[in-house]
N, C-alpha and C positions, 0 to 999 in steps of 0.2 A: 619349392626351394630345388635347387640342383644337388645333387650329393656332391661330397669334398672331389669324388675321383673323377668328376663332370666337371670340375671348376671352371668357369672362361673368367678369361680378365674382365675387371670391373673399370669403366671408364676413370672413374678415380685415382687408379692407379698411374694414370699419366699425366695429373698433377700433386702425386702425392711427394714427389723430390721440392718443389717448390714452398709447398705447405712444411718438411720437413729443414728447409733452409732458415725458411722465414721463422721458426722457433727458436733454429740456432741463433738468428739473431736477434731476437727482441722474443718477447714475453707473451704477444698476443697475436691472433689471426683468426683473419673473417672467411670462411670457407664455403663457397658458394657452389652447391650442385642440385641440379633436380633430381625426383625421385629413380629411383634407378640406377643412379651412378655409382651407389656403393661407401658413401659416406660415413654409413651407421655402422656397419660393421670393418670397413677396412684400413681406419684413419687409428683407431687406438692401437689393435696391433704393429701398426708401422710406427709408432711410437716408442716402443717398449725399447728397440736396441739403440735409441738413443742415450747421448751419454748425460744429458742433462736428469735423463728420467730414472731415479734411481729407488722412487717411492712408486705409487698407486696411482693408479689415472682413472677419475671417476667422469662415464657418460651418463651425462642426463637424458630421460628420454620422458616424452611426457605422457607415456599410458605405462601401466602395468603389461598388459599385454607385448607391447612392441621391447619392452625391456626385458621379459623373459627370452621373447622372439631372437632379439639380437643378442644376449648370452649367449646362447642353444646354438645358434652361427656360428659364433665366433669360435665357440670349443670344438664346433665338430670338423670347420674347416683348420683346425689346428689339432684335429685326432685326439681331444682330449674330454674328459666327461664336464660337467657344469659343476663348477664350483671350484676347481682347481686355477688355474692360472686366469681362467675367466668366469667373472660369478654375477649375480645379480643380487636386489634387495629392493622389495617392493613392501607395500604396507601389510599384505595377507600371507608372503611368502619370499623365502631367500635363499639362495645356495652359493655360499662363500666359505672362503677356508683360510686359514693365514697365509696360503701359498697363493690366494689372489691376489694377480696386477691390476687385471681391468675390472671394475665393480660398476654394472649397470644397472641405476639406481632411477627411481622417479624423482622428480623435480622435488616434491614436496619432502621427500627422505632427506633430499641434500639440504634444501633450507634446515632443517633440525639440525643435521650433521653439523654446517657452518658454524652455526648458534650456539651449538655446546662447543665447539673446537674452532676458534675464528683463526686461527692460524693452520687450523688444516695439516696438522703434523700429519709426516709422511706420507704426502698426496704429493704428486709430483703435476698433474694436468687436470685442467676440469674444461671436459669439455660437453659444450650444450648443444644436443642436439635438437633438430625442427625449430629453433628460435623463431620464425617465422608465425610458429602459431599463437605467440604473444600471450602464453598461461599467465596467469597473476605468480605461480611460485617460480616461474622461470624467468621473470623479471625480478622478483625478488632475489631470485637465487646470485643474477649477474650482477643486478647493484652491492650487494654482500662481497661476493668474489674480488669486484674489483676496486671495491675498498678496502679489504687486505691486501691484494696486489700493490698497490698504493702506498699502503701504510707499514704493513709485515711484513709481504713475502713478493718484494720483487721477481723474486723466481718464480712463481709460481706462474704455470703457462694456461692461458686460459685462450679455446676455440670457441667462436660461434658457427655452428654449422646450420644454413639455412638451404631451402628449396626454392628461395624465390631471389627476385633480385633487388634484395632490398639491403644489400652487403656495403652500402656508401653509408647508412645511416649508423649503423651495427659498428661499423669503421670510425667513424666519429665521435662513438659514444666510447670506443676502446683504445682510445689513444691516439687516433690516427692508425690503425695495425690494418697491415696489409691486407688485400681481398683477393685471395685465392678463387678462380675460376675454372668447372671442369664441366666439361660435356657430358651430357647425358648418353647411355643407350640407345639410338636411334631406333625405333620400328615403326611400319607404320600402320598411323590412327585413322580408322575412319568414324567421323561423326555423323548419328542419324537421328535426326528431331524429328521423334512420332510425335509430340504431341499429346494432349490427352483430354478427354472428355469432363468439363467444370463439374457438369451433374452427377458423375460417378464418384461414387468413392475411390481412393487413393489405390485400397489393397487391390480394389477389380482392376486397373488400368495396370497397375504391375502386374499380377500374375498374370494377364493378358501381352502385356510387355517382355516377359521372361519365357511365357513358351513361342511367343513368334522368333524371338533369339536363339533358343534351341532350337527351335526349325529352320533358321536360316543359316546357321554358324556352325564352326566345328569348335571344341573346346569347353571349359569352364567356363561357368555366369558370376559376375559379383556385382548384385544388388545392394543399392544405397536406399535404407528407409531411416525414417527420422526415431524411429526409436522401437523399443522393444514389442508395444502392443500390434503395432503394424508389422514387425515381422512374423508375430505367431499369425494373426490373420491371412497374412499373404500365405505361410506355408498351409494355412486349412485351404484355402485355395488352391492347392499344388498336389492335390491328394493323389491324382495319379499324372504322375512324371514318366517321359518317355523310362524304357529300358535301360539303364545301365546309369541313370544318373542320380545321384546322391546328393541329397539335401544336407547341409549344414546351418548353423545359426552362428552368430559372431556378433558378441557384444560384451559388456564388461559383466553383468552379472552372471554372466556363463563360470563352470568352473573349468582352472586351467587345461583338463584335458580334452574340454570339448571346444576348447579356444584354438589348442594344438593341432585338433582333428581338420578344422578348417583351412589352415595354414598348411600342413604337411602335406605330402603326396601320399596319395590313397588309390585304390581301386575305385574305378569307375568316373563319370564323368561330372566333375565335382559342381553344385550350385549354392551357392553361399549366399545368406539374406545376412544382411550386415548394416552396423549402423555407422556414425562418423569414426568409429573406430579405426574404421580399415583404410584409413585415406590416404595416412603417410606411416612410413615407418616400416611397412610390410610389404612383403613380396609373396602374394598366394600362390602355390605353386598350380599349375597348368589352367589358369586364369586368361580367356581372349576376350571374353565379354561383361560389359559392365553397362547394368542399366540404372538409371539415375533416376528416382521420381525427382530430385532439384529438391527436397527438404531437406531442412534440418533441426534437429532438436536442441536446444541450448539453454545452459541458465541464464537467466538475466534478472541482476536485481533489482527489485523495485523498491525505489528508495522511499516512496512515499509510504509504502506499505511494511517497509521492515524487514521484507524479506527476500528469496533468491527465489524464482519460480522457471520450471522451463518452458521455455515458449518454442511452439515449432512456426519455422520459418523458413523463409527461401533459402538456400545455398547462396553463398558468394560464390563470382565469378572463379576465384580463388579455389575456393573447395571444388566446383564443377572441374575445373583442369584437372585437379588432382585426380577425384574419383575417375575421369575419363582416363586417366596417365595408366591405371592400375591393369586397364586392358592390353596396354601394350608393353610391358616390363620384361616378358620373354619372348615376345614373336608380335610379328601384325594382328592386331586388335581391334575390334568395333565397340563403341560408347554409343547404346540409345537412350535418348535422352526423353522425359515426358516434358518437353515444354516446344516451343516453337524457336526456331534460329532467330529469330529477330528480338526474341524476347533476353534472350542472352544479356546482350546489351542493357537491359534496364535490371539485372542483379545487380548487390551491393560487389563493390570490386572484390574488398577483403571483410573478413570478418574483423570486428571492432576488437582491440586489446581489451583482455578482459579487465585489464587496470582503472580503466575509464569508466566500468560500471558495473564493478562488482564491490561484494560486502569488504571492507577495508582493515577490520576488524584484527584481522591475524597480521596483516602487515603493520599498521601502527602499533600493535604489540612487539614485534619482531622488531621493529625499526628502534623501542624504546628501551628494549635489554640492548640492543645492539650499541647504544648511546648515542642515538641520534631523535632529539625530541619531535622534529619536524622531518620525516621522510623525506621530505621535497627536497632535502639537503643532499640527497645520494642522488645518484648517477642514476637518470632515466631517459628510454626513447619517448616515452610519454609520462609526464609527471603525473602522481596520483591526484585527481581533482579535489579542491580543496572542499567543496561539501561534503564529499565522501570520506573525507578526511574527519572533519568535524562531528559528522554523524558518528564514525567508528570511536573517536576519541571518548563522545558520551557513551557509549555501549561499554564502554572497556568501564569509563567511572561507575557507572550503576552496578556493574560486575565486579567490581571492585579489585579492577588486574592493576589500576594506573591511579595515580592520585591527583589531585589539583593542579600540582606543581608539573605531570605529565610523565612523570618517574615511574618504571614499571614497582609494584607493593610486592611484598615474599607472595602473595596468593601468585600475583600476575606473573611471576616468575613461575611460581608451579604450572601454572596453566600453560604457559610456554613452552614449558618441557615436557608435555604431553603431547603426540602424536595426533591431535585433533584439531580442529576448529575452535577459538575461545570460548564460545556456548557448550559444547559439549565438553570442554576439559573444566570449565567451571563446573557440570552438572554431576561429574565425577569425581571432583574434591569435596563438592557442598554433600551430594548424597553420603560420600563416604564418613562424613561429620555423622550422618544419622544412620550410620551401621548398613547403609544400601548400595556398598563400591560394586559389588557383582552386579545386581540389577541394572547400576546404572553403565558399567561395561556391557554389558548385553545392549541395553539402548541405543549407547554411541555407535555399536557395531553396526545394528541394527538400522540405523538413520544414514549409516555410512555406506552402507552393502544394501544396493537394491536386489529386491528377490529373495533373500534370506527369508524362510520363514512363510513363504507367499506373499501376495501384494494385498492383505486384508489391511485396512485402515489402521483396524484396529493393532496396536503394537503388542499389547497383552496377548492376544489369539496370534498373533505371528510369532513372539517369543517364545511360547508355547509349541507352535508346530517346528519353530528351528531348533530344541531340544532332540527331537525325534529323527531329525532329517538326517540322510544317509549322504554320503557323497564327500569329495574332496572337498569342494566350494565351504559347505554348512561345516565341514572338520575346520578347516581352517578359519573358517568365521569363528568356531568354540575358543580355538587356539590365541586366537587373535585376542577376543573376549576376555581370556582368562591372563595373557600378556596385560593388557591394559586395567585389569583389576588390582594387580599387583602395584601396580604407578599409584594407585590412589589411597588414602586409608582403608585400614583393615575392615570388610565386613562382608557379608554372607549374600548369595545370591540366589534368596528366596523367591517367594511369588509374592504376586502383589508389587507394590511401591512403583510403577511405572509411569502412571500419572505423575506422581512427586517428581522423581527423575525429568519427566518432561517438562513441570514448569520451572523447575529452577534454571533449566535452560535457555525455556524461551516464557520467561515471565509476562509479556505482552502478550502473548497466546492463550494464556487463559481466559476460554472461553464457556458461556452459559447460552441453555436453550433459549430461543426469542420464539418456537410455535409448540403448537402440540405435537406435529409430525416429526420435529427432531431435524428438519432440513436446513433449517435460517438458524446463523449463532451470532452472537455479537462478543467481544473480546476484550480483555482489557486496553489494549493500543489502540482500539476504538474502530477497527476494524470487523469486516461482517465477513463470515463464513459459509460454506455450503458442505451439507454430507449427502450422501444418499439415504433416503427415510428408510430405507431396508436395511439399512447398517444396523450390528447390533450395537452402535454407537449410538445411535439415533433417539435412544429412550434415557438416554442417562442426563443428568440434569448440570454437571459443568462436566468440560475436557480440557485437558491440554494437551494444542495443540504443537504437533512439531513441523510438518510439515505440508505446504498448499499448493494449488497450482490455479491460476486464472489471473482475473483481473484482482485491484486491490478491494473491489466494494465488495466480491462475494468470491471471493477465492475457494476453491473444493478442497477439501480436506483430504491428503492422501496419507497421512499417518498422523494418531494422538490416540491419548488414553486417558480412561475415566479416574477423574477426581474427585473428592468429595469437598464439603466446605470448610469444614473444619480442619482438614489438613491446607486448604486454601489460607485460610485465617492463620495457622500456626507460621505458615513458610514468609508471609508475609505481613505480618501483622504489623510491622515499622510503618508499611506504604501503605496501609488502610486509615482512610480520612473518615473523620463522622463530620458529615456537611447537614446544615440546616438551612434551607432553602423558602423563601415564604415568596410567592407568586399571585398577582392579582389573576383572580378569575371573573371574567367580564359577565357570566352566566349568572352571577350572585350578586355583583359587585363588591365582593369582600375579599379573602385571601385565602389562598390554600396553603399553610404550611404545613413541609413535611423536614422529618429528622431520618437522614437517609444515610448508612456506611457504605464506602465507595473507594473501590480497588480500581483507579486508573477510570477507565470508561464505564466501568462498569460498575451496576448497584448491587450490591450484596442483601441490604436487609432496608425498610423503608417505613415509615408508620406516620401518624398523625404527632406535628408537634405542639402540644397546648401550653409548651413555656417558650412560646415565640418570643424573640425581644420585641418590646413594644415598638425600636427606632426601626426593627427589621419591617414588622409589619403597616407601619406607616410608609416607607420608603416605597413597598408595594404597591399600596393605595397611590401616594404619590405618580409613580409609573403607571398602574392603571390609567389614571387622566391624562397624563402626559400622551399616552398608546392611544389610549380609545376615545379622546375628545372630553368638554368638558359636559357635554349632555349626560355624561357618566354620576354627575353632582346631583343632589337630590333638589331640582328647583323646584320651589312653590310660587304661589301665584306672586308673592311680594317681590320674588327673586326675579322673576320671568317678566314682571312689568318692566325692574329696574335695567335689565339686558336689553329688553324693546326700546326703552323710552332714550338709553346710552346711542344705540344706534341709529334712530331717528334726529336723534342731534346732531350725527356725525362723529360720533366716538365709537371707536371699534373696541368695544370692550372685549369681546373674545379675545383680539389679539394681543389685547393689554397681559389679561389674567394668565393667557398661555406663557410669556414672555416672564411674568413675575411668579411663575406658579411657585416655586420653589419657597417664595416669601411671603406668600398668602394662605395658603393651604395647609402645611405642616402644623400651625397652630391648632388647625381645625380638624385633624387628622388625631390628636394625642387621645390614647384611652378608646380609641375604636377599630375595629375589625371591619368595618363596612362602612360604606361612603353612607347607604341612608339613612347612617346614625348620627349623621350632621345637620342641626338642626336649620331650618329657613332662615331663621333671623341672624342667626350667625356667619350665612354666607351673606346675606343684605347687607351685614354690617361689615365684613371682608371688604365685599365691593365698595361700597362706599367711602371706606377709607382710603383703597387702589384708587377712586377716582379724584379723590381731594375737593376740598371744601371749595375754589373757584369753579372747578369743573362741574361740579354736582349743581353749585348756581345757574351755569349756563345751561345744563340740562331742565334744572327748573322754570329758568325761561324759554327755554323752546320746547320743552316737552315735561308740561308741569304733568304732574300725577292724577290728577282727577278735573272733574267738574263739578261746580255744585251750583245746581237748579234755582230755581224762582222760588222755589217750595224750601229751600234749605237742605236739601239731601245732596248728600256727595257719592260721586259715580267714578271709579276708575278709567282711566282712559285706555284702552285698547291698542297698541301703537302698532301691533302687528296683525291687526287686523285687514282683510283684503279690502282695497279702498280707500284706506287710509285710518286716521286714528279715529277710532269710535268709543261710543259709551252705550249702554243700555240702561232707560230709565221707563217711567211711567208718565203717558202722554201729561198727564193732569201736573206733574209736576213742573210743566211749561209754559201753565196756561197763564198769560199776561207777558208772555214772551215775543215782543216783534221782530225780533233781530236774530238773523244766526248764529248760532256761540261761534266763536270760530280758538284755535290753539297757536299759541308762539308769536313770535313777532312777526313770523310770517304771516299770520294768520287765515291760516288755514280749514277750511270749514269743517265743523267735526261732525262724523258720517253719526244720525241721532238716528237708533234702533230703538223702536218707543213701542211700547207694549200696553197693557190691558190692565187694570186691575188685579187680575188674575195672573199678572208675569207672561201672558200670551203676545207675540208680535203681531201688532196692526199694522206697522207702514214703518219703512227706511226713508230717512230724505235726506239731502244735502242744503234743502231750502226750506225753511221752517215757517219763513210768512207765505210763501207758495202754496205750502199744504196748507193752512189757515185757512188762506183764500180758497181753494181749489179743491181738495177731495176732501175735507175736515166734515161736511156739509154730510155727504153721505156714510163715513165712516160715527158721525155721532150718532146719526138715525139706528146704524145697527149696535152701537154700544148702550143708548138706552134701551132698546129691547133685554140685551142680556145682564147688564148691571143698572138698574131703575136707582140703587140707590145711591150710585155714585153722580155728581155732576158733570153734565156734557152740552155745555153752555153751546151757544149758535155763534157769538164771538169771542172763541178761546183769547184772542190777543188781548183783548180787552178784561176778561176774568179773571181771579185772582186764582194763583197757584196754590193747588191743596193735594194731599196726598189722604185728605179723609172723606167720609162720606157724606151727602146733605147733613144730615140729622146733627153730625158730629160736628160739622162747622156753624150750624146753628146754636150749638150747646155751646161752641166754642165763643161764639160772638155773644150769647146772651150771658154768660160769665164774666163777660168784657163790660 
């Protein structure tokens, strides 16, 4: 920054008269000014002298760092301390007084203020800075402000200030507000696309590019990295910097003093490693070079998983332009880009508006309290997606924040009155009823402020470390927790209870360990989580998970706390369901009956169910046959033969049985737990009933069940035999038969499997007369030697059929 004494005219000053004129003539305006034009720090002071401006001006900033910096800059230019005419208000810090006329505040603070005071009493103007970033809070705040202006405060001035040329859309949204455009301060900017080796880590490539920039050019360097972890790894690789180079870090987890050091003038040549926090709203003194990784880490709401996760992705073209422009804010600059020039066209043009892919729970609750059942009725550049609104409504119903009619409950109003997302607000109130307000407030701060107490995923460990941490950020966070604790029911901030608090906020993320190592976890909501097996949390049986990162199928746990089963059962007693399941076991042909207590997708307890309902057992057996086929039934010889006879007669008995399974099988299953308990006779009778009398006569005609031999013996015909219908019988039973036996109306020759008196096969034939006149003589000769007591006539076609020995036949004839 330049000091007040070396102040240079800002480009925005050339169009301030036009802006002032527009706000005298109307109540809204759109100001388009590129980075460096001075809109953030020049517009609000210029409005203070206007006749209509008798109250406070609210300047909304997308980030806490930018809000503090803007207030400090305006105060410095006016020669005043911060907190006088110019003040600021952020979640962790504020400086303002009764004398404050311009308050720079974050957009979330403004949404809470306008909800508490819809008329914005004492406010003359609201300036929406960096509206092109399209944060959810910015869109909500603008929608509410436009609603107030239209219905209650036509005198309220609203100014949308954008760094990109999308002023026409904002103008249409704000009832054709005039658009004032400013030119930026023009300094030469040189772009150098140096590419990167895809096989190398981004930290190595960035460190090399930074050293190159320091060697090739004069001035300070601003390097853009996707996140804090990458910043630290690049810092490790830059341990030996040229003399006079001072390294700074710049991200949201730093305490305010460290952030100010990165922004303000200082001794030495400045090297700032920053996240996207430095893209807009800030001028970093002495920066002449930018090194851009081309990556950004942004929150993306995974609707399938029901969670917001951080995703590392390519920066948009708009972001890349903003980053490069940081190098030429105070003079000619150079931007080194770690991608090829041709790849720029392949980057997404803009970051998508947060409203189209965020968790809309807070928006829906805010709209409900605002008196709008469907938030899509308000004025939006991009209306909230229907699916996201539906999901948010279901979540708020589960939290008890709204009723079935969509109106806010008393609990919902209490949630909205707290300066935190609905889940955390619900946690604070519900935990407070259990005497844990202080614990819940601490947990809420730990989840809202990254880096406090370290980065251990164990929230209990982080909370314990935080208590002994020194520094402005840790102290500010403790004060914030104390303020939040005062907003809930009275309670102590003792030890323990972190798991209970997290479970209240994220009941769908209560998880149970799935393996011995503790790496894999299953959650109530059905999603799988992972954690480093070396973590202290890996040995727990149950976890209440707060934050995750990665794919929905196996997201990595970023923060969680241990919880036990009795606590889970106490918290969610009304949601725990006792289920009885009976399933078919193909290995045994029986059923597996289990009695389970479940919370969502998680099984809390299970065991055998000896009292399973007979109807459920029968249904499982029935489904087992339907799924695994009719072969699971206990087919005895009679049932198999009827099945084969029907098939030979052209009747598809299997298809008939499967089609009418619900009709004939349930009566056979009554009182049974296994399919093999069905009697063979019962199955045959069921089949005959299903086939019907007429069709059974047809089967008997086309495929008779048996063959009666000349000796009077009856033999079942095997219709499934290879080669055709077949019977097995002793050769003596066919003596006297000169014609080969046939089957059915088609007179198909039976396959005769002829055996000895001992039942051993001796011949198979389809031509009995040919056998008698052919090979019988050789067979008879052999059989006389083996079975001399049995008759072996030379002419079997003329001999009497018999199953007796020669002596037995003689005795029978003598008795006659």
